[in-house]
C-alpha positions in Angstrom: -22.5 -15.5 -19.5 -20.2 -13.0 -17.8 -17.5 -11.3 -19.7 -14.1 -12.7 -19.2 -11.3 -10.2 -18.1 -7.6 -11.2 -18.2 -5.6 -8.9 -15.8 -1.8 -9.0 -16.8 0.1 -7.1 -13.9 3.2 -8.0 -12.1 2.2 -6.0 -9.1 0.4 -8.9 -7.5 -1.4 -6.7 -4.8 -2.6 -4.2 -7.4 -3.8 -7.2 -9.7 -5.7 -8.7 -6.7 -7.3 -5.4 -6.0 -8.5 -4.9 -9.7 -9.7 -8.6 -9.7 -11.9 -8.0 -6.6 -13.5 -4.7 -8.1 -14.1 -6.4 -11.5 -15.4 -9.7 -9.9 -17.8 -7.5 -7.6 -19.2 -6.1 -10.9 -20.0 -9.6 -12.2 -17.1 -10.2 -14.5 -15.2 -13.4 -14.8 -11.6 -12.5 -13.9 -8.2 -14.3 -14.5 -4.7 -13.0 -13.6 -1.2 -13.6 -15.1 1.9 -11.8 -13.8 4.3 -12.3 -16.8 4.0 -11.0 -20.3 5.3 -14.1 -22.1 2.4 -16.2 -20.8 -0.3 -14.0 -22.3 -0.5 -15.2 -25.9 -0.7 -19.0 -25.1 -3.3 -18.2 -22.3 -5.6 -16.1 -24.6 -5.3 -18.8 -27.3 -6.7 -21.5 -24.8 -9.3 -19.3 -23.1 -12.0 -17.2 -24.7 -11.3 -13.7 -23.5 -13.3 -10.5 -23.9 -10.8 -7.9 -22.7 -7.0 -8.0 -21.5 -6.1 -5.3 -18.9 -2.5 -5.0 -19.8 0.4 -3.5 -17.9 3.2 -2.1 -19.9 6.2 -3.1 -17.7 6.0 -6.7 -17.4 8.8 -9.5 -16.9 9.2 -12.0 -19.8 7.8 -9.7 -22.6 6.7 -6.0 -22.5 3.1 -5.0 -22.7 3.7 -3.3 -26.0 5.2 -6.5 -27.6 2.1 -8.5 -26.1 -0.3 -6.0 -27.5 1.2 -6.0 -30.9 1.3 -9.9 -30.9 -2.4 -10.0 -29.8 -3.5 -7.6 -32.6 -1.9 -9.7 -35.1 -4.0 -12.9 -34.0 -7.1 -11.8 -32.3 -9.8 -9.1 -31.9 -9.8 -9.2 -28.0 -10.2 -5.7 -26.5 -7.1 -4.4 -24.8 -6.9 -1.6 -22.1 -3.2 -0.7 -21.5 -2.2 0.1 -17.9 1.1 1.9 -16.9 3.1 4.4 -14.8 4.9 5.6 -17.8 3.0 8.7 -18.9 5.4 10.2 -21.5 3.7 10.9 -24.9 5.8 8.5 -27.1 4.7 5.5 -25.0 1.1 6.5 -25.1 0.8 7.0 -28.7 2.8 3.9 -29.5 0.3 1.8 -27.3 -2.6 3.3 -29.2 -1.0 2.8 -32.6 -0.3 -0.9 -31.8 -4.1 -1.3 -31.4 -4.8 -0.9 -27.7 -8.6 0.3 -27.2 -7.9 2.4 -24.2 -5.0 3.7 -22.0 -5.1 4.3 -18.2 -2.2 5.9 -16.4 -1.2 5.1 -12.7 -2.1 6.1 -10.2 -5.9 5.4 -10.9 -9.0 4.5 -9.0 -10.1 0.9 -9.3 -13.6 2.3 -10.0 -12.1 4.3 -12.9 -10.7 1.1 -14.4 -14.0 -0.8 -14.0 -15.8 2.1 -15.8 -13.2 2.2 -18.6 -13.5 -1.6 -19.1 -17.3 -1.5 -19.3 -17.0 1.4 -21.8 -14.6 -0.4 -24.1 -16.6 -3.7 -23.9 -19.8 -1.7 -24.8 -18.0 -0.3 -27.9 -16.9 -3.9 -28.9 -20.4 -5.2 -28.6 -21.9 -2.3 -30.7 -19.5 -3.1 -33.4 -20.7 -6.7 -33.5 -24.4 -5.6 -33.6 -25.9 -3.8 -36.6 -27.1 -0.3 -35.6 -30.4 0.8 -36.7 -29.9 4.0 -38.7 -26.2 3.5 -38.8 -23.3 4.9 -40.8 -22.7 3.6 -44.3 -19.8 4.3 -46.5 -19.6 3.9 -50.3 -16.2 4.0 -51.7 -17.3 4.2 -55.3 -18.7 7.7 -54.8 -17.0 8.8 -51.6 -20.5 8.9 -50.2 -21.2 8.6 -46.4 -24.7 8.4 -45.1 -26.3 8.1 -41.7 -29.8 6.5 -41.7 -29.8 6.8 -45.5 -29.3 10.6 -45.4 -26.2 11.8 -47.4 -23.8 13.8 -45.3 -22.2 15.5 -48.5 -18.6 15.0 -47.5 -15.7 16.0 -49.8 -13.3 13.3 -50.7 -10.8 14.1 -48.0 -13.7 14.3 -45.4 -14.7 11.0 -46.5 -11.3 9.4 -46.2 -11.0 10.8 -42.7 -14.3 9.5 -41.5 -13.6 6.1 -43.1 -10.4 5.7 -41.1 -12.1 6.7 -37.8 -15.2 4.4 -38.5 -12.9 1.4 -39.4 -12.2 0.8 -35.7 -14.9 2.6 -33.5 -13.4 3.6 -30.1 -9.7 3.5 -31.4 -7.9 6.8 -31.0 -6.0 8.1 -33.9 -3.4 10.7 -33.7 -3.4 13.8 -36.1 -0.3 12.5 -37.8 -1.9 9.1 -38.4 -4.9 10.7 -39.9 -2.8 13.0 -42.1 -1.0 10.1 -43.5 -4.3 8.5 -44.4 -5.6 11.7 -46.0 -2.7 12.9 -47.9 -0.6 10.0 -49.3 1.4 12.3 -51.6 3.5 13.3 -48.7 2.6 17.0 -49.1 3.4 19.2 -46.2 0.2 20.4 -44.2 -0.3 21.7 -40.8 -1.8 19.1 -38.3 -4.6 21.7 -37.7 -5.7 20.9 -41.1 -7.2 17.7 -39.5 -8.9 19.8 -36.8 -10.6 21.9 -39.6 -11.8 18.7 -41.4 -13.1 17.2 -38.1 -15.1 20.4 -37.5 -16.8 20.3 -40.9 -17.6 16.6 -40.6 -19.2 17.2 -37.3 -21.3 20.0 -38.7 -22.4 17.7 -41.5 -23.3 14.8 -39.2 -25.2 17.2 -36.8 -27.4 18.4 -39.8 -28.8 14.8 -40.1 -28.3 13.6 -36.5 -28.7 16.4 -34.1 -29.3 14.4 -30.9 -25.8 13.0 -30.6 -22.1 13.5 -31.3 -20.1 10.4 -32.7 -16.7 12.1 -33.4 -14.8 12.8 -30.3 -11.6 14.6 -29.6 -9.1 13.1 -27.1 -7.1 15.9 -25.6 -3.4 15.9 -26.4 -3.8 12.8 -28.6 -6.2 13.0 -31.4 -9.8 11.8 -32.4 -11.9 8.8 -32.2 -15.5 7.8 -33.4 -17.8 6.2 -31.1 -21.2 5.0 -32.4 
């Protein structure tokens, strides 16, 4: 059965163009042009991914994203012409799985949609030799091999692993790592990530699972 994509875009020509490209790749595609119609539609129709514009009549894409995240695990890719940093980070903090800025190539959108859906399916399928986390001893292992993480490194990896594919800012990660509100440099996160990557590569040298996202932060892809 084809994955169902809901395009929410008030520029109808752009929505039609994206629909044609996605349908050509075998997706089942529906379209809405108002933000206040999305939640009811998703409740009534099984949906795998919502391609969600930020600026919509009726209800903003950010508010729609927040509402969907409170009630569903549907994948969300936000699309917008507003590229300033605050909106980008806010969209990710509300739970968007990816973010595409206009102008873009429709082929890029198709590729990003496929990547997000692949990540979602990997989360649903147990991975052989996968990552295991044991809170009782702050122990992380891959394929049964202990990574030897410190307590702070463990907490950092646990946050990233809790939502594979989701991008976390350095500030978000520091909030999870240091709950006593101490003042630390955001480069402290970079240092811990470097150590985690080195320890992972010692037991799994053929691939990298912790990735940096330029200008934003980090994510984990299994």
